[in-house]
C-alpha positions in Angstrom: 204.5 198.1 -58.0 203.9 201.1 -60.2 202.4 204.2 -58.7 199.0 204.8 -60.3 199.7 208.5 -60.5 202.6 208.0 -62.9 201.6 205.0 -64.9 199.2 206.8 -67.3 199.0 210.5 -66.7 197.1 213.3 -68.4 197.1 216.2 -65.9 194.6 219.0 -66.4 194.5 222.3 -64.5 190.9 223.0 -63.5 191.5 226.7 -64.2 191.9 225.9 -67.9 188.4 224.6 -68.1 186.0 227.1 -69.8 182.6 227.8 -68.4 181.2 225.7 -71.3 183.4 222.7 -70.4 185.9 220.9 -72.4 185.7 217.7 -74.5 188.8 215.5 -74.3 189.7 212.4 -76.3 192.5 210.4 -74.8 194.3 207.4 -76.4 197.0 205.5 -74.5 200.1 204.6 -76.3 201.7 201.1 -76.3 203.9 201.9 -73.3 201.0 203.3 -71.3 198.8 200.3 -72.1 201.6 198.0 -70.9 202.0 200.0 -67.7 198.2 199.9 -67.0 198.2 196.1 -67.7 201.0 195.7 -65.2 199.3 197.9 -62.6 196.0 196.0 -62.9 197.7 192.6 -63.0 196.4 191.9 -66.6 198.3 189.9 -69.2 197.8 192.8 -71.6 195.9 195.9 -72.5 195.8 196.2 -76.3 193.9 199.4 -76.6 192.7 202.0 -74.1 190.9 205.2 -75.0 188.3 207.6 -73.5 186.0 210.3 -74.6 185.5 212.6 -71.6 183.6 215.8 -70.9 185.2 218.0 -68.2 182.9 220.7 -66.9 183.1 223.2 -64.0 181.7 222.1 -60.7 181.0 224.5 -57.9 183.4 227.4 -57.3 186.7 225.9 -58.2 185.9 222.2 -58.9 185.4 220.0 -61.9 183.1 217.2 -63.0 184.3 214.5 -65.4 182.0 212.2 -67.3 182.2 210.1 -70.4 183.1 206.6 -71.6 186.2 204.4 -71.5 186.8 201.7 -74.1 189.5 199.1 -73.9 190.6 195.8 -75.3 192.1 193.7 -72.5 193.5 190.2 -72.0 192.3 188.5 -68.9 193.0 185.1 -67.4 190.1 182.7 -67.0 189.6 181.7 -63.3 188.2 178.3 -64.4 190.8 177.2 -67.0 193.8 179.6 -66.4 193.6 180.4 -70.2 194.1 184.0 -71.4 191.3 185.5 -73.5 190.6 188.9 -75.0 187.6 191.0 -74.1 186.2 194.4 -74.9 185.4 196.6 -72.0 183.3 199.7 -71.9 183.1 201.7 -68.7 181.1 204.8 -67.9 182.9 207.6 -66.0 181.4 210.0 -63.5 183.4 211.8 -60.9 183.4 215.2 -59.3 186.2 217.2 -57.6 185.9 220.1 -55.3 188.3 222.2 -53.2 185.8 221.8 -50.3 185.2 218.2 -51.0 185.5 215.6 -48.3 189.0 214.7 -47.4 189.4 211.0 -48.3 191.6 210.5 -45.2 188.9 212.0 -42.9 186.7 209.7 -40.8 183.4 208.9 -42.4 180.0 208.6 -40.7 179.0 205.3 -42.3 175.5 205.4 -40.9 174.8 208.8 -42.5 176.3 207.6 -45.9 174.1 204.5 -45.9 170.9 206.3 -44.9 169.9 206.7 -48.5 170.9 204.4 -51.3 170.1 207.1 -53.9 172.5 209.6 -52.3 175.2 210.9 -54.5 178.8 210.2 -53.6 180.5 213.4 -52.2 183.0 215.0 -54.5 186.6 214.0 -54.3 189.0 216.5 -52.8 190.7 218.6 -55.5 194.4 219.0 -54.7 196.7 221.7 -56.2 193.9 222.7 -58.7 194.6 219.7 -61.0 193.0 216.5 -61.9 194.7 213.6 -63.7 192.5 212.2 -66.5 194.8 209.2 -67.0 194.5 208.2 -63.3 190.7 208.6 -63.6 190.7 206.3 -66.7 192.8 203.7 -65.0 190.6 203.8 -61.9 187.3 203.4 -63.7 188.8 200.6 -65.9 189.9 198.7 -62.8 186.4 199.2 -61.2 184.7 197.7 -64.4 186.9 194.6 -64.7 185.3 191.3 -63.6 187.2 190.2 -60.6 186.5 186.5 -61.6 186.7 186.5 -65.4 185.7 183.5 -67.4 186.6 182.8 -70.9 183.3 182.8 -73.0 181.8 179.3 -73.2 183.6 178.1 -70.1 181.6 176.4 -67.4 182.8 175.7 -63.9 182.0 172.1 -63.1 182.9 172.2 -59.5 185.1 169.8 -57.5 184.5 166.1 -57.8 186.3 163.2 -56.2 187.9 160.4 -58.1 184.6 158.5 -58.5 183.1 161.6 -60.3 180.7 162.5 -57.5 180.8 165.9 -55.9 181.6 166.6 -52.2 178.0 167.5 -51.7 176.8 164.2 -53.1 179.1 162.4 -50.6 177.6 164.5 -47.7 174.1 163.7 -48.9 174.9 160.0 -49.0 176.3 160.2 -45.4 173.1 162.0 -44.2 170.9 159.3 -45.9 172.9 156.6 -44.2 172.6 158.3 -40.8 168.8 158.8 -41.2 168.3 155.1 -42.0 
């Protein structure tokens, strides 16, 4: 499997971000789209682009916000047919040199105490962030894990007589009650 850090990469040194921030437009080429599709187990990614704002955060950190737009091919879970869909995903992530180490133990009770609490910043490593990896991650988080082709309905399982398993159970219960 491909390493998400090398599939679609756009490194940015945090030290290069001015105090007013930086606007970044990124468009993946055909090879990068194919690599992202492979990484995310999609039949295809036709287009992938993002408009991002990168601003300073804290002493030596960065905040990234914006929007990702993509045209992807997914496989319908009901019919196994491929279909194309447009995806738009918001991006919001912060990095800090004193952020929480993702490998450190987490006090789940403290994190769940408030549903409105912000996520802690991710740990900034070597003074760089990879905008391509951020785009790939937020695209993955936005995709429907059980995609259905538009207009497709899941009818459920039925036996050879056309009745569902639940109808058969209901009939058994009625017979028992009588």
